[in-house]
C-alpha positions in Angstrom: 90.9 117.6 117.8 89.9 121.3 117.7 92.2 124.2 116.7 91.5 127.4 118.5 93.1 130.8 118.2 95.3 131.7 121.1 93.2 131.9 124.3 93.5 135.1 126.3 96.3 134.7 128.8 97.9 136.7 131.6 101.3 137.2 133.0 100.4 135.1 136.0 99.1 132.3 133.8 102.4 132.3 131.8 104.5 132.5 135.0 102.4 129.5 136.4 103.0 127.5 133.2 106.8 128.2 133.4 106.9 127.3 137.1 105.0 124.2 136.5 107.3 123.3 133.6 110.3 123.7 135.8 109.2 122.4 139.2 106.4 119.9 138.7 107.2 118.0 135.5 108.4 114.4 135.7 111.1 113.2 133.5 110.5 110.3 131.1 111.9 107.8 133.7 109.5 109.2 136.4 112.0 111.2 138.3 111.1 114.8 139.3 112.6 117.5 137.1 115.2 119.6 138.9 115.7 123.2 137.7 119.1 123.3 139.4 120.4 120.8 136.8 120.2 123.3 134.0 123.6 124.1 132.5 124.7 127.7 132.6 125.7 127.7 128.9 122.6 126.0 127.4 120.3 128.3 125.5 116.8 127.6 124.1 115.9 129.4 120.8 112.1 129.2 120.1 111.3 129.8 116.5 107.9 131.5 116.2 108.1 133.8 113.2 106.4 131.5 110.6 103.2 132.4 108.8 101.6 128.9 109.4 100.5 128.8 105.7 99.6 125.0 105.8 96.7 125.6 108.3 95.5 129.0 107.0 92.7 127.6 105.0 91.3 125.6 107.9 91.6 128.5 110.3 90.0 131.0 107.9 87.2 128.5 107.1 86.6 127.8 110.8 87.0 131.3 112.4 86.8 133.7 109.5 90.4 134.8 109.9 93.8 133.2 109.7 96.2 132.8 112.6 99.6 131.2 112.3 99.4 127.8 114.0 102.0 128.4 116.6 99.5 130.9 118.2 96.7 128.3 118.1 95.6 126.1 120.9 95.0 122.4 120.3 92.5 120.7 122.5 91.6 124.0 124.1 94.6 124.4 126.3 97.8 126.5 125.8 98.9 127.6 122.4 101.7 125.7 120.7 103.9 128.8 121.4 103.1 128.6 125.1 103.8 124.8 125.1 107.1 125.4 123.5 108.1 128.1 125.9 107.3 125.7 128.8 109.5 123.1 127.0 112.3 125.6 126.6 112.1 126.5 130.3 112.9 122.8 131.1 116.1 123.0 129.0 117.7 126.4 129.7 117.7 129.0 132.5 115.3 131.8 132.2 117.9 134.3 131.0 118.9 131.9 128.3 115.4 131.5 126.8 115.2 133.4 123.4 112.6 133.5 120.7 112.3 135.0 117.2 109.0 136.3 116.1 107.6 138.4 113.2 106.3 141.9 113.9 103.0 141.3 112.0 102.1 138.7 114.6 102.6 141.0 117.6 98.9 140.6 118.7 99.5 136.9 119.3 102.9 136.8 120.7 103.1 139.9 122.9 101.4 138.6 125.9 102.9 135.1 125.9 106.4 136.6 125.6 105.9 139.3 128.3 107.9 137.2 130.8 110.9 136.7 128.4 113.7 139.2 128.6 113.3 142.0 126.0 116.9 141.3 124.9 116.0 137.7 124.2 113.0 138.4 121.9 114.1 138.9 118.3 111.4 140.7 116.3 111.8 140.4 112.5 110.0 143.1 110.5 108.3 140.2 108.8 108.9 136.5 108.4 112.4 136.3 106.7 112.5 132.5 106.5 113.9 129.9 108.8 117.6 130.5 108.0 117.4 134.2 108.8 115.2 133.5 111.8 117.9 131.3 113.2 121.0 133.2 112.2 120.2 136.5 113.7 119.5 135.3 117.3 122.5 132.8 117.1 124.9 135.6 116.3 123.6 137.6 119.3 123.8 134.5 121.6 127.3 133.6 120.5 128.3 137.2 121.2 127.0 137.1 124.7 128.1 133.5 125.4 130.9 132.2 123.1 130.5 128.7 124.8 126.8 128.6 124.2 125.1 125.3 123.5 121.9 126.2 121.6 118.8 124.1 121.3 116.4 125.1 118.5 112.8 124.6 119.2 110.1 125.2 116.5 106.9 126.5 118.1 104.5 125.1 115.5 104.8 121.4 116.5 102.5 119.5 118.9 104.5 117.1 121.1 102.6 114.1 122.6 105.3 112.9 125.0 106.8 116.0 126.4 109.0 114.3 129.1 110.5 112.0 126.5 111.5 114.8 124.2 113.0 116.9 127.0 114.9 113.9 128.2 116.2 113.3 124.7 117.3 116.9 124.3 119.1 116.8 127.6 120.9 113.7 126.6 122.0 115.4 123.4 123.2 118.3 125.4 125.2 115.9 127.7 126.7 114.3 124.6 128.3 117.7 123.9 130.4 117.2 127.0 131.7 113.9 125.4 131.9 115.3 121.9 132.5 119.0 122.1 132.0 120.9 118.9 129.6 118.3 117.4 126.2 119.0 116.1 123.5 116.7 117.7 120.2 116.1 115.9 
């Protein structure tokens, strides 16, 4: 496995990734994913403000500089952030895709997030920790949609079986119909 800094991307590449995520992915049981099935009150919150300190040494040794891991590409493909954005697009409608980032990482997140609505990108002046990174956007989402069902997606994790994870998340969302007000992990 190689770890590479974020490859140069373009808006068309990101749009293609999001389109592929919505229209071409198979679910874990082999059925074709259908974007029409996305619930209007489901929101995805991508967490991408971390400093990626656990890999800093490896990246600095390899490349001479340190990059937070969510902006790195494993196996020479999309960055972990781009993979998470594609995952988020399978869970919530475009206008319900939010992310929280840190200002000092702008050089790495600006291009991948160029297709996300500006009101849905929460830029912290610096990494303020996970709790603050979650609370700030949650307050804004709840203000916009009091019935919101919010899925938190860390962007620094590599997922081997994407269809299985997305199906599991959708099942948890469906459980909210049966058990409203519950927290599903």
